[in-house]
C-alpha positions in Angstrom: 0.0 0.0 0.0 1.2 3.5 -0.8 2.4 5.7 2.0 0.5 9.0 2.1 2.4 12.2 1.7 1.5 15.5 3.3 0.6 17.0 -0.1 -1.5 14.0 -1.4 -5.2 14.3 -1.9 -7.1 11.2 -0.9 -7.8 10.5 -4.6 -4.1 10.7 -5.6 -3.2 8.4 -2.7 -5.7 5.9 -3.9 -5.5 6.2 -7.7 -1.7 6.8 -8.3 -0.6 3.3 -7.3 -3.6 1.7 -9.2 -2.7 3.6 -12.3 1.0 2.8 -12.0 0.4 -0.9 -11.4 -2.3 -1.8 -13.9 -4.6 0.9 -15.2 -6.5 -1.4 -17.5 -7.5 -3.9 -14.8 -11.1 -3.7 -13.5 -11.5 -1.7 -10.2 -15.2 -1.4 -9.8 -17.7 -3.9 -11.2 -21.3 -2.8 -10.5 -24.4 -5.0 -10.5 -28.0 -4.1 -10.1 -29.9 -7.4 -9.8 -33.2 -5.6 -10.1 -32.5 -4.4 -13.6 -29.8 -6.9 -14.7 -27.3 -4.1 -15.2 -23.5 -4.9 -15.1 -21.0 -2.1 -15.5 -17.2 -2.5 -15.2 -14.7 0.3 -14.8 -10.9 0.0 -15.2 -8.6 2.1 -13.0 -8.0 4.4 -16.0 -11.7 4.9 -16.6 -12.5 5.5 -13.0 -9.7 8.1 -12.9 -11.1 9.8 -16.0 -14.5 10.1 -14.5 -13.1 11.4 -11.2 -11.0 14.0 -13.1 -14.1 15.2 -15.0 -16.0 15.5 -11.8 -13.1 17.4 -10.1 -13.0 19.8 -13.1 -16.7 20.3 -12.9 -16.6 21.1 -9.2 -13.7 23.6 -9.5 -14.3 25.2 -12.9 -18.1 25.2 -13.3 -19.3 25.5 -9.7 -16.3 27.5 -8.6 -15.6 25.6 -5.5 -12.2 26.0 -3.8 -10.2 23.8 -1.4 -12.1 23.3 1.8 -15.6 23.8 0.3 -18.2 21.3 1.4 -20.1 18.9 -0.9 -23.2 17.0 0.2 -23.2 13.7 -1.6 -26.7 12.1 -1.4 -26.1 9.2 -3.7 -26.5 5.4 -3.3 -23.7 2.8 -3.7 -23.0 3.0 -7.4 -20.1 3.2 -9.8 -20.9 6.8 -10.6 -20.9 7.6 -6.9 -17.4 6.2 -6.5 -16.2 8.5 -9.4 -18.0 11.5 -7.8 -16.5 10.9 -4.4 -13.0 10.6 -5.9 -13.6 13.8 -7.9 -14.7 15.7 -4.8 -11.6 14.7 -2.9 -9.3 15.4 -5.8 -10.7 18.9 -5.9 -9.8 19.3 -2.2 -13.4 19.5 -1.1 -14.9 17.9 2.0 -17.6 15.3 1.5 -20.6 15.1 3.8 -23.2 12.4 3.5 -26.2 14.5 4.5 -28.0 17.6 3.4 -25.8 19.9 5.5 -27.2 23.5 5.1 -23.6 24.8 5.2 -22.6 22.7 2.1 -21.7 24.7 -1.0 -22.9 22.0 -3.5 -25.2 19.0 -3.3 -24.9 16.0 -5.7 -28.1 14.1 -5.5 -30.5 11.7 -7.2 -33.7 13.3 -8.5 -35.8 11.8 -5.7 -33.7 13.6 -3.1 -33.7 17.1 -4.5 -36.2 18.2 -2.0 -33.8 17.3 0.8 -31.2 19.9 0.0 -33.0 22.9 1.4 -30.9 26.0 1.4 -27.9 24.6 -0.4 -27.3 27.0 -3.2 -25.8 24.7 -5.9 -27.4 21.4 -6.8 -26.6 18.8 -9.5 -28.7 15.8 -10.1 -27.5 12.4 -11.3 -29.8 10.0 -13.2 -27.3 7.1 -12.6 -28.4 5.9 -16.0 -25.9 3.4 -17.4 -26.0 5.1 -20.8 -25.5 8.6 -19.2 -29.0 9.8 -20.0 -29.9 13.2 -18.4 -32.5 13.9 -15.8 -35.7 15.2 -17.4 -37.8 18.1 -16.1 -35.4 19.3 -13.5 -36.4 22.3 -11.4 -35.0 25.7 -12.4 -31.5 26.1 -11.0 -30.7 22.4 -10.7 -27.8 21.3 -13.0 -28.0 18.0 -14.8 -24.7 16.3 -13.9 -24.5 14.0 -16.9 -24.9 16.8 -19.4 -22.4 19.1 -17.6 -19.7 16.7 -16.6 -19.0 15.3 -20.1 -17.6 18.5 -21.5 -14.9 18.7 -18.8 -11.4 17.3 -19.3 -10.4 13.9 -18.2 -7.1 15.1 -16.6 -7.0 17.1 -13.4 -4.2 19.1 -11.7 -5.0 19.6 -8.0 -4.0 22.8 -6.3 -3.8 21.5 -2.8 -5.5 19.1 -0.3 -8.2 19.7 2.3 -10.4 17.9 4.7 -11.7 14.7 3.2 -14.7 13.1 4.8 -17.1 14.6 7.3 -14.5 16.5 9.2 -11.7 13.9 9.0 -8.4 14.8 7.4 -7.0 13.0 4.4 -4.4 11.1 6.5 -7.1 10.0 9.0 -9.4 8.6 6.3 -6.6 6.9 4.4 -5.3 5.3 7.6 -8.8 4.1 8.6 -9.2 2.6 5.1 -5.8 0.9 5.3 -6.6 -0.6 8.8 -9.9 -1.7 7.6 -8.3 -3.6 4.7 -5.9 -5.3 7.0 -8.7 -6.4 9.4 -10.7 -7.8 6.5 -7.7 -9.5 4.9 -8.0 -7.5 1.7 -4.8 -7.3 -0.4 -3.6 -6.4 -3.8 -5.3 -8.4 -6.5 -8.3 -9.5 -4.4 -11.8 -9.4 -5.9 -14.1 -8.2 -3.1 -17.8 -8.8 -3.2 -20.1 -6.4 -1.3 -23.7 -5.3 -1.1 -23.2 -2.8 1.7 -24.8 0.6 1.3 -22.7 3.7 1.4 -24.9 5.7 3.8 -22.3 6.6 6.4 -18.6 7.5 6.5 -17.8 4.1 8.0 -19.6 2.4 5.1 -17.4 4.3 2.6 -14.3 3.4 4.5 -15.1 -0.3 4.9 -17.0 -0.9 1.7 -15.1 1.2 -0.9 -12.0 2.9 0.3 -10.5 -0.1 2.0 -10.8 -2.1 -1.2 -9.2 0.6 -3.4 -6.4 1.5 -0.9 -5.4 -2.2 -0.7 -5.1 -2.3 -4.5 -8.0 -4.7 -4.8 -11.1 -4.5 -7.0 -14.7 -4.2 -5.8 -17.7 -6.1 -7.1 -20.6 -4.0 -5.7 -24.1 -5.5 -5.9 -27.3 -3.6 -5.2 -30.7 -5.2 -4.9 -28.9 -8.5 -4.6 -30.6 -11.7 -5.8 -29.6 -14.6 -3.4 -30.0 -17.1 -6.2 -27.3 -15.3 -8.2 -24.7 -15.2 -5.4 -23.0 -18.6 -5.8 -22.6 -18.2 -9.6 -21.3 -14.6 -9.2 -18.7 -15.7 -6.8 -17.4 -18.2 -9.4 -17.7 -16.0 -12.5 -16.2 -12.9 -10.9 -13.5 -14.9 -9.1 -14.4 -13.5 -5.7 -11.7 -13.9 -3.1 -13.2 -11.8 -0.2 -16.8 -11.3 0.7 -17.8 -8.4 2.9 -20.7 -9.3 5.3 
């Protein structure tokens, strides 16, 4: 596992060794058993989406290091890219509709939760990148806006990472979680955990990526598909 430097963003600390080792290898494989969707992202593709998100946050919304972003999104491959983009831009992620947040990234059904947050972007989470239809005035469609931004990002500094915790604290927590769960480089980790709280993100997403493993995230899991998925995806670790 990479040692964190004082100037690393959380995203750099996670993605740099992945990209240096094997950028073409799958890092997130997403299943929705309710719809039959399966999406797989390599490390390079995940990094490109994160960079686009970071550029959107900084250049379109004008957020600076230390700004707060409310992320009200489910466990999803696009959510992973959004989170990495937020941290790359040096913003702090909160997982609730904090009225002091500078930007909210939400699914359409949660727009009403954001209250007084001045900037709001909605994600359809459509596998083909379809926009959200009939958005309220003042709400940005994420899919439409993010695609015009560059897939390279140059950070200008690092800030608080996750709900008040510093980058080093979050990275260390993820590394310790990986060690406790026996997750190592090259593992294929199966999980259906939600990402509702900071601890969920540390244990269910960041621990996997920090260890250099890859995540198979399943939502609406079908128990009848579990045994075959473990075989076909070559799962080596299952998160309870």
